[in-house]
Backbone bond lengths (Angstrom), bond angles and torsions (degrees), N, CA, C in turn:
res aa  C-N    CA-C-N  psi(-1)  N-CA   C-N-CA  omega(-1)  CA-C   N-CA-C  phi
1 X - - - 1.441 - - 1.530 111.01 -
2 X 1.314 115.95 -41.15 1.463 119.20 -178.55 1.529 110.98 -63.61
3 X 1.313 116.78 -28.92 1.472 120.31 179.45 1.525 111.20 -62.87
4 X 1.330 117.06 -37.53 1.464 120.37 178.99 1.523 111.31 -68.50
5 X 1.321 116.49 -41.90 1.473 120.34 177.45 1.528 109.37 -63.37
6 X 1.331 116.04 -44.84 1.468 121.54 179.86 1.528 110.65 -61.61
7 X 1.335 116.59 -41.97 1.471 120.21 179.62 1.529 110.88 -60.65
8 X 1.328 116.59 -40.20 1.462 119.69 178.57 1.523 111.13 -66.27
9 X 1.325 116.84 -45.74 1.469 120.45 179.54 1.526 110.63 -63.54
10 X 1.327 117.15 -37.92 1.465 120.80 176.23 1.522 111.17 -64.31
11 X 1.337 116.02 -39.08 1.463 120.71 178.00 1.527 110.84 -60.61
12 X 1.313 116.95 -44.68 1.468 121.15 179.66 1.528 109.91 -63.67
13 X 1.325 116.52 -44.71 1.471 121.03 179.69 1.523 111.03 -64.14
14 X 1.312 116.96 -44.62 1.470 121.13 179.52 1.535 110.52 -64.67
15 X 1.323 116.91 -37.05 1.467 120.97 177.83 1.521 110.74 -60.26
16 X 1.328 116.48 -41.87 1.469 120.40 177.84 1.523 111.17 -62.43
17 X 1.330 115.87 -43.80 1.468 120.25 -178.56 1.523 111.77 -66.12
18 X 1.326 116.39 -45.21 1.470 120.49 179.84 1.518 110.22 -63.10
19 X 1.332 116.08 -42.13 1.464 121.22 179.45 1.526 110.74 -59.98
20 X 1.323 116.81 -49.14 1.467 121.16 -178.26 1.523 111.20 -63.18
21 X 1.319 116.83 -42.41 1.467 120.85 -179.61 1.528 110.73 -66.05
22 X 1.332 116.39 -45.76 1.466 120.22 179.76 1.521 111.11 -63.16
23 X 1.327 116.37 -38.78 1.469 120.27 179.09 1.529 110.72 -64.78
24 X 1.320 117.33 -43.20 1.465 121.21 177.15 1.527 111.08 -61.64
25 X 1.320 116.12 -45.46 1.463 120.18 -179.25 1.528 111.54 -66.09
26 X 1.323 117.48 -38.15 1.457 121.08 177.79 1.530 110.05 -62.43
27 X 1.309 116.06 -44.72 1.471 120.08 179.53 1.526 111.62 -64.85
28 X 1.332 116.16 -37.33 1.466 119.95 177.70 1.533 110.33 -63.32
29 X 1.327 115.97 -42.37 1.470 119.54 178.40 1.525 111.17 -65.80
30 X 1.323 117.12 -34.52 1.464 120.11 176.79 1.528 111.11 -64.39
31 X 1.316 117.20 -37.49 1.468 120.96 177.55 1.520 110.99 -68.64
32 X 1.328 116.39 -35.38 1.465 119.78 178.89 1.529 111.09 -63.49
33 X 1.326 116.09 -28.89 1.468 120.44 -179.95 1.521 110.72 -53.91
34 X 1.322 116.38 -47.44 1.460 119.98 -179.05 1.532 111.49 -62.86
35 X 1.331 115.91 -38.65 1.469 119.60 177.91 1.526 110.79 -61.92
36 X 1.326 116.07 -44.52 1.465 119.65 -179.64 1.521 111.36 -66.45
37 X 1.320 117.06 -41.58 1.466 119.72 179.83 1.528 111.31 -63.27
38 X 1.317 116.96 -40.70 1.467 119.46 177.54 1.527 110.79 -68.29
39 X 1.300 116.96 -37.83 1.465 120.11 178.57 1.527 110.42 -63.47
40 X 1.327 116.66 -41.38 1.471 120.42 177.12 1.521 110.03 -65.06
41 X 1.308 115.96 -42.89 1.472 121.25 -177.99 1.529 111.58 -59.32
42 X 1.319 117.01 -41.09 1.460 119.77 -173.65 1.523 114.41 -98.09
43 X 1.334 117.91 -1.55 1.468 120.73 179.58 1.526 109.59 -85.85
44 X 1.324 116.05 126.39 1.469 119.62 -178.18 1.532 112.37 -88.75
45 X 1.299 117.55 -24.75 1.458 121.67 -177.52 1.531 111.11 -84.14
46 X 1.335 115.74 127.12 1.471 120.54 179.34 1.527 110.93 -63.21
47 X 1.335 116.28 -37.30 1.465 120.28 -179.63 1.537 110.56 -63.84
48 X 1.317 117.01 -43.38 1.467 120.87 179.17 1.531 111.54 -68.82
49 X 1.349 116.32 -37.23 1.469 119.84 176.32 1.528 110.21 -62.06
50 X 1.307 115.73 -37.82 1.465 120.21 177.93 1.531 111.19 -62.91
51 X 1.321 116.55 -41.24 1.468 120.65 177.86 1.530 110.73 -63.57
52 X 1.317 115.36 -41.82 1.470 120.03 179.23 1.528 109.90 -65.18
53 X 1.328 116.19 -39.82 1.464 119.95 179.03 1.529 111.22 -63.42
54 X 1.319 117.07 -35.70 1.465 120.76 176.36 1.527 109.95 -64.11
55 X 1.338 116.10 -43.00 1.465 119.86 176.97 1.525 110.35 -63.51
56 X 1.321 116.46 -40.41 1.461 121.47 178.02 1.535 110.21 -60.72
57 X 1.324 115.69 -44.58 1.471 120.75 178.76 1.529 110.86 -58.62
58 X 1.312 116.93 -46.67 1.474 121.38 179.57 1.530 111.20 -63.28
59 X 1.313 115.22 -40.61 1.460 120.14 179.71 1.526 110.75 -64.18
60 X 1.311 117.09 -43.19 1.460 120.70 -179.91 1.527 111.21 -66.31
61 X 1.324 116.61 -36.08 1.463 120.72 177.04 1.531 109.86 -66.22
62 X 1.329 116.83 -43.61 1.465 120.62 178.05 1.527 110.32 -62.71
63 X 1.323 116.59 -41.85 1.461 120.94 178.33 1.516 110.58 -60.09
64 X 1.326 116.89 -41.83 1.462 121.26 179.13 1.532 110.63 -61.83
65 X 1.321 116.18 -42.83 1.472 120.49 178.54 1.523 110.64 -61.79
66 X 1.327 116.36 -44.70 1.470 120.32 178.37 1.529 111.29 -64.74
67 X 1.320 116.05 -40.48 1.461 120.05 -179.94 1.528 110.48 -64.09
68 X 1.326 116.62 -40.01 1.465 119.94 176.75 1.528 110.83 -60.71
69 X 1.327 116.12 -42.30 1.467 119.93 178.14 1.525 110.66 -63.28
70 X 1.324 116.58 -42.88 1.462 120.75 178.96 1.526 109.85 -58.96
71 X 1.315 116.48 -46.46 1.461 120.20 -178.52 1.529 111.83 -64.32
72 X 1.324 116.57 -36.83 1.463 120.41 -179.01 1.526 111.87 -68.76
73 X 1.315 117.20 -39.16 1.462 120.89 -176.64 1.526 113.40 -91.28
74 X 1.308 117.40 -16.94 1.462 121.56 -173.94 1.534 112.74 -58.51
75 X 1.314 117.05 -43.04 1.466 119.39 -178.13 1.524 111.77 -65.12
76 X 1.317 116.59 -38.01 1.466 120.51 178.07 1.523 110.09 -64.50
77 X 1.330 116.05 -47.59 1.464 121.18 -178.58 1.529 110.29 -62.90
78 X 1.323 117.19 -46.18 1.465 120.68 -179.86 1.528 110.97 -63.09
79 X 1.326 116.56 -38.85 1.458 120.73 -179.83 1.521 110.84 -57.18
80 X 1.331 116.39 -45.59 1.459 119.81 -176.89 1.523 113.13 -85.03
81 X 1.334 118.15 -2.90 1.458 120.85 172.03 1.529 110.61 -83.51
82 X 1.305 117.22 -21.81 1.461 121.97 176.79 1.534 107.91 -60.18
83 X 1.335 118.25 130.60 1.470 120.58 -175.81 1.533 114.09 -53.90
84 X 1.313 116.43 -38.98 1.457 120.27 -179.65 1.532 110.99 -64.60
85 X 1.317 116.12 -43.28 1.465 120.21 -178.73 1.523 111.59 -76.18
86 X 1.333 116.26 -32.02 1.460 119.57 175.91 1.524 109.81 -63.35
87 X 1.323 116.00 -38.90 1.455 120.70 177.89 1.533 110.24 -62.95
88 X 1.318 116.50 -41.65 1.467 120.50 177.25 1.523 110.61 -62.10
89 X 1.303 116.59 -41.22 1.464 120.67 178.81 1.527 110.81 -63.74
90 X 1.323 116.47 -41.61 1.469 120.52 176.12 1.528 110.68 -62.43
91 X 1.320 116.95 -40.30 1.459 121.01 178.22 1.536 110.70 -65.61
92 X 1.318 116.34 -35.66 1.473 119.44 177.68 1.531 110.69 -67.00
93 X 1.317 116.93 -35.22 1.463 120.54 176.13 1.526 109.86 -63.15
94 X 1.332 115.84 -43.09 1.468 120.23 176.37 1.529 110.66 -64.40
95 X 1.323 116.11 -40.33 1.458 120.94 178.15 1.525 110.55 -59.93
96 X 1.321 116.26 -42.03 1.466 120.47 178.53 1.520 110.60 -57.11
97 X 1.318 116.53 -44.19 1.467 120.65 178.83 1.523 111.80 -62.04
98 X 1.320 116.10 -43.29 1.467 119.47 -179.80 1.526 111.78 -66.85
99 X 1.323 117.24 -41.35 1.466 120.66 179.33 1.526 110.26 -65.72
100 X 1.318 116.66 -40.64 1.474 119.66 177.57 1.531 111.06 -62.03
101 X 1.315 116.00 -38.27 1.467 120.38 179.28 1.531 110.43 -62.85
102 X 1.318 116.42 -43.82 1.465 120.77 178.49 1.531 110.39 -65.77
103 X 1.324 116.63 -42.35 1.470 119.93 178.69 1.534 111.01 -61.71
104 X 1.322 116.34 -40.36 1.462 120.04 178.18 1.528 110.39 -64.19
105 X 1.305 115.98 -42.66 1.459 120.39 178.22 1.534 110.00 -58.89
106 X 1.330 116.22 -43.68 1.466 119.90 -179.48 1.523 112.03 -65.88
107 X 1.304 117.91 -35.25 1.474 121.38 179.30 1.524 111.78 -71.13
108 X 1.315 116.32 -35.16 1.463 120.24 -171.14 1.527 114.37 -106.15
109 X 1.298 117.26 2.98 1.462 117.65 -174.89 1.525 111.42 -68.47
110 X 1.288 113.01 150.51 1.459 121.34 179.11 1.514 107.97 -135.36
111 X 1.291 114.20 152.49 1.456 118.71 177.38 1.514 108.98 -116.65
112 X 1.282 114.55 131.54 1.456 120.44 177.74 1.525 107.85 -113.69
113 X 1.336 117.28 118.81 1.468 120.00 -178.49 1.532 111.16 -57.76
114 X 1.294 116.15 144.32 1.451 121.75 -178.00 1.535 111.72 -91.87
115 X 1.305 113.18 -22.09 1.471 118.00 -179.87 1.515 107.76 -122.49
116 X 1.313 115.09 130.91 1.476 119.50 177.48 1.517 108.99 -83.38
117 X 1.287 114.30 132.23 1.464 118.84 176.88 1.501 108.99 -90.91
118 X 1.329 115.49 142.23 1.470 119.25 -179.62 1.492 111.39 -90.21
């Protein structure tokens, strides 16, 4: 049972990490846009401009992928940022500890007879 609770808590934690990473990468790609546009603006060779445009295309595609990830995880992250839901998540963490304690007790319990048989 504790494995299911742990899997859910791990999912929430992983969602936060993926969201933050995707958001950082999306912003980095947005900054690269300006670099590519300036490079195109100041490049006199059509062949070199074409190479820069290919890099720009790849960058925009990567940005789109990151943005899609951000949008997919954003609702989950925002949901658990709400104080009420954050409290529930904290309570689930406590619940995990209590369930693990009971599971450990069940694995390690021993019975000692109260009456000795002759």
